N, C-alpha and C positions, 0 to 999 in steps of 0.2 A: 359580541359579535354584532355587527351592523344589521345583519339579516334577521337576527332574533328581535332586535328592537323594532324593526319595520313591520314585523308580523302582528304588533299590537295595532297597527293603522290599516293595514291591507291584507286581503286574504291570500292564503298560499298559492292560489291559481294566478294571482298577479305578481308574483315575484319571480325574477329570472337574474341570471348573471349576464351582463352586457360586457363583451370584451372591450378593452381600453383600444380604441382606433389607432393611437400612437405606438402600438407594438411595431408597426413597419419601419418606423424611424429609429428604433432603439438598437442597440447591439444585443446580441445572443445573451451575454452576461445580465442584461436587464430584462430581457424577454422571458427567459426560462422561469426565474422566480415568480414573475407576474402570472404566467400561465399555470404554474403550479398551485398558487394561491387561489386562482380563479376556478381550478378544479377541486381543490380541497374544501372551499367555503360550503357548497351544497352537500358535499358528503359528510362534513361535520355536522351540519344542521339536520340532515336525515338521520345521523347516528343519535343525535341529541333527542330528536322526536320519535326515534325508533322506527323510522319507515325503511321499507325495503331498498337496498341499493339497486339502481337500474344495472342490467348486464352491460359490460364494456365491450365494444367491438375491437378495440385496441389491445393488442398483446401486452 
């Protein structure tokens, strides 16, 4: 995972997931998987690092 590699050079406080601005011009079939991956990446990193998951306000 790219985020794991980046942690070798940046501190955790310097990492974030930046949404792809082209999502507005894509079809829903392309947007949904991109958003799913964007949410999954930090969750997976937290799981690997055994950090607590933030509480979601989305049902």
